[in-house]
N, C-alpha and C positions, 0 to 999 in steps of 0.2 A: 141882067147881071153886070156889075161894074168890075172891070179888070183891076187887079191890085196896082199895076204900074200907073194906071190912070188916077187912082186915088192918091198915090204918092205925088204925082205931078200937080194935081189940083190943090194939094194941101201943103206944098212946100212953103216953109216959113210961117206955118200956122200950127196951132195946137192940135195934136192927135193923141189917141189912146191906143195902146198896143196890148193885146192879150198874147202872152208867151206860152210855149209848150208846157212849162212848169206851173201854169196857172197864175203867174204873177201878172199884174197890170202895171204898165208904165205909161205915164202921161207927161208930155213935154212938147216942145216946138221942134218940128221936123226941119232940119237945116240942110240935109243932103241925103242922097241915096245913089246906088249904082244899079247896073243891069241885073244883079243878083238879089236885089231888094235888101242889101245891107243898108242900114240907115244910121245917120248921125242925128242925134237929138240934143237940144240944149234945155236947161231948166227942167230936168227930168225929176219926177217924183214917182216912187214906187207906192202904189195904192194898195194897202192891205186891210185885213179885217179889223185889226186893232191899232196899227201904227202906220203912219205915212213916213217914208224916208226920202229925204232930198238927196239925189244922186249927182246933180249937176249935168255935165256933158257926158254922153255915153255913145258908144257904137254898138249897134245891135246886128247880129248876124241874121240875115233874112230867113234862113231855114228854121230859126227859133220862133218865128212869128206865126200865130194862128189867125189873128184878126187885127185889122187896122180900121179905126173909125175916127172921124173928125170929133173933136171935143167941143 
């Protein structure tokens, strides 16, 4: 099992994909995080069934993240 903080550390400044509690998927470059797993991402796109939305730079609360995976 890989610890979430280890995944964040290894993927800093790389593209990652996040699954959120509301089943949205965000893909972008992880530019920062803190001890609560709150994340800052650049060049973010929301990946949906029908439409992809460009969101730019976003801050994601760690408690809303279900899964983190390298893209």
